[in-house]
C-alpha positions in Angstrom: 108.9 147.0 -24.6 109.7 146.4 -28.2 111.9 142.9 -28.3 113.8 142.4 -31.6 115.3 139.2 -33.0 117.9 137.7 -31.1 121.2 139.4 -33.3 124.2 139.2 -30.7 126.4 141.8 -33.2 125.9 143.3 -36.5 128.5 145.0 -38.9 127.5 148.2 -41.1 128.9 149.9 -43.6 128.0 153.4 -43.5 128.6 155.2 -46.6 127.4 158.5 -46.8 129.3 162.2 -46.9 128.1 164.4 -44.4 129.9 164.2 -41.3 127.3 165.0 -39.2 124.9 162.3 -40.3 127.4 160.0 -39.5 128.1 161.1 -36.0 123.6 161.0 -35.6 123.6 157.8 -36.7 126.7 156.5 -34.0 124.4 158.5 -31.5 121.4 156.0 -33.1 123.1 153.0 -32.5 125.5 153.1 -30.2 123.7 152.3 -26.9 121.2 149.9 -28.5 121.2 147.5 -26.2 119.6 144.3 -28.0 122.3 144.6 -30.6 126.2 145.6 -31.1 127.0 147.6 -33.7 130.4 147.6 -35.4 129.5 150.6 -38.0 132.5 151.5 -40.7 132.0 154.6 -42.0 133.3 155.8 -46.4 132.2 159.3 -47.4 132.0 158.0 -51.3 131.1 154.9 -53.4 134.7 154.1 -54.4 135.7 154.3 -50.6 133.0 151.7 -49.6 134.0 149.1 -52.2 137.3 149.4 -50.4 136.5 148.8 -47.4 133.5 146.3 -48.9 136.2 143.8 -50.5 138.3 144.4 -47.1 135.6 142.7 -45.5 132.5 142.0 -46.4 129.3 143.7 -43.8 126.5 142.0 -42.3 124.8 145.3 -44.2 124.7 148.2 -45.5 123.5 151.9 -45.3 124.2 154.1 -48.8 123.2 157.6 -48.5 121.4 158.2 -52.1 123.3 161.4 -52.8 127.1 161.0 -52.6 130.1 163.2 -53.8 130.8 160.3 -57.0 127.4 159.0 -57.6 123.3 160.3 -57.0 119.9 159.2 -57.7 119.7 156.2 -59.6 123.6 156.0 -60.3 123.7 155.3 -56.7 120.8 153.0 -57.0 122.9 150.9 -60.0 126.1 150.8 -58.0 125.2 149.7 -54.5 123.0 146.9 -57.1 126.0 145.8 -58.1 128.9 146.8 -55.9 127.0 145.0 -52.9 124.4 142.4 -54.5 125.7 139.7 -51.8 124.7 141.8 -48.7 121.0 143.5 -48.2 121.4 147.1 -48.9 119.3 149.9 -46.5 118.9 153.4 -49.5 118.4 156.8 -46.7 117.7 160.1 -48.4 116.6 163.6 -47.6 113.0 163.6 -49.5 110.5 160.6 -50.5 110.9 159.5 -54.3 108.5 156.6 -55.2 109.5 156.2 -58.4 113.1 156.1 -57.0 111.9 153.5 -54.7 110.0 151.4 -56.6 113.6 151.6 -59.2 115.2 150.4 -56.1 113.2 147.5 -54.8 113.5 146.1 -58.5 117.5 146.0 -58.0 116.8 143.9 -54.3 117.4 147.3 -52.8 115.9 146.0 -48.8 114.5 149.4 -48.2 114.5 153.1 -49.0 114.0 155.7 -45.6 113.6 159.1 -45.4 116.6 160.2 -43.1 114.2 162.8 -41.4 111.3 160.7 -40.8 113.3 157.6 -39.9 116.2 158.8 -38.4 115.3 157.7 -34.9 116.5 154.3 -32.6 113.2 152.3 -32.7 112.5 153.1 -36.9 116.0 152.7 -37.9 117.1 149.5 -35.6 113.7 147.9 -37.1 114.6 148.9 -40.5 118.2 147.3 -40.1 116.7 144.3 -38.4 114.1 143.5 -40.6 116.4 144.4 -43.5 118.9 141.8 -42.1 116.4 139.2 -41.9 114.0 139.5 -44.9 117.3 139.5 -46.8 118.5 135.5 -45.0 115.1 134.3 -46.0 115.0 134.9 -49.2 118.9 134.6 -49.5 117.3 130.6 -48.0 115.1 130.4 -50.4 117.3 131.2 -53.1 120.0 128.5 -52.0 117.5 126.2 -51.7 116.0 126.4 -55.4 119.8 126.0 -56.5 120.7 122.5 -54.8 117.1 121.9 -56.1 118.6 123.1 -59.7 121.9 121.0 -59.1 120.0 117.8 -58.2 117.8 118.4 -61.4 120.7 119.0 -63.7 122.5 115.6 -62.2 119.3 113.6 -63.0 119.1 115.4 -66.3 122.5 114.1 -67.1 122.2 111.1 -65.8 118.8 110.5 -68.0 121.0 111.6 -71.0 123.8 108.8 -70.5 121.2 106.3 -70.1 119.7 107.4 -73.3 122.7 108.0 -74.9 123.7 104.1 -73.9 119.9 102.3 -75.1 120.4 104.4 -78.5 123.4 102.6 -78.5 122.3 99.6 -78.0 119.8 100.1 -80.7 122.2 101.6 -82.7 124.0 98.0 -82.7 121.0 95.9 -82.3 119.0 97.0 -86.1 122.5 97.5 -88.4 122.6 92.9 -88.0 119.1 92.6 -89.4 119.1 95.5 -91.6 122.5 94.3 -93.0 120.3 91.1 -93.2 116.9 92.8 -95.0 119.3 94.9 -97.9 121.6 91.7 -98.8 117.9 89.9 -99.2 116.1 92.5 -101.1 119.7 92.3 -103.5 119.4 88.7 -103.8 115.8 88.9 -104.9 116.8 90.7 -108.0 118.4 88.3 -109.4 118.1 84.9 -106.9 120.1 82.0 -107.6 118.9 78.6 -109.4 120.1 76.9 -105.5 117.5 79.6 -103.5 114.1 79.5 -103.6 111.9 83.2 -103.8 110.4 81.2 -100.7 113.7 80.8 -98.6 114.2 84.1 -99.8 110.5 85.6 -98.2 111.3 83.4 -94.8 115.4 84.6 -94.1 113.2 88.7 -94.7 110.8 88.3 -92.8 112.2 87.1 -90.1 115.1 89.9 -90.0 111.8 92.6 -90.4 110.3 90.8 -87.0 113.8 90.7 -85.5 114.2 94.7 -86.9 110.5 95.6 -85.8 110.7 93.5 -81.9 114.2 95.9 -81.8 112.5 98.9 -82.5 109.5 98.4 -80.4 111.5 97.6 -77.5 113.9 100.6 -77.6 111.0 102.8 -78.1 109.2 101.8 -75.0 112.6 102.0 -73.0 112.9 105.2 -74.2 109.3 106.8 -73.4 109.6 105.5 -70.4 113.0 107.6 -69.1 111.6 110.1 -70.8 108.2 110.2 -68.6 109.8 109.5 -65.4 112.2 112.8 -66.0 109.6 114.8 -67.0 109.4 118.1 -64.4 106.7 118.2 -62.0 103.9 120.7 -63.1 102.6 121.6 -59.9 106.0 122.3 -59.2 106.6 126.4 -58.3 109.9 127.7 -58.8 110.3 130.7 -56.1 111.1 134.3 -57.9 114.3 136.0 -56.5 115.6 138.9 -56.7 119.2 139.5 -58.3 122.1 139.0 -55.1 
């Protein structure tokens, strides 16, 4: 006997304008002993949007051709309306172009009614879509958390660097002003001041300025190296939800 993941109950929104297909899905899932399904029906995407806003389902099944949307228009609409829920699209025939397009927008599965509308295939497709979505969504949350931590660290580094720059600016302004004054003084040395005295003060101010610049630059370079991202780290590319 085939076993399935331990989902006790799933809330399913089925968008289908054919009453016979609605009844068929109810017959297929109604007697499942592995999972209890609560199925809500909508005959159009407009009606489905209202039901979705009333209570978000665990999974969405939608026919590809409806009264208000058809083909790629349906794919675009369901991908937008239900981007934070796993979606399975149903159609009368297999179309690889539509299938690839739907997958690129994050649609979990694409089933053909005549081939896949039976209990085992339908139940497996629904449960696997839910598992894949939950797994990918968990990865997305982990990436968002990592990005948030990186952003916090970046802001802290920026604040530290800004404080060090302010400190550096304060420290070097004194020696710069001293050097500027001594250079002006050299243009017209007073009789009571020798050029040697001016040179000694100028050299001292220059050394002080150089030390401040070297020390601060070393600190800034150290912080920049510490905040560089790990080149071996790879982010997982996710579909849009």
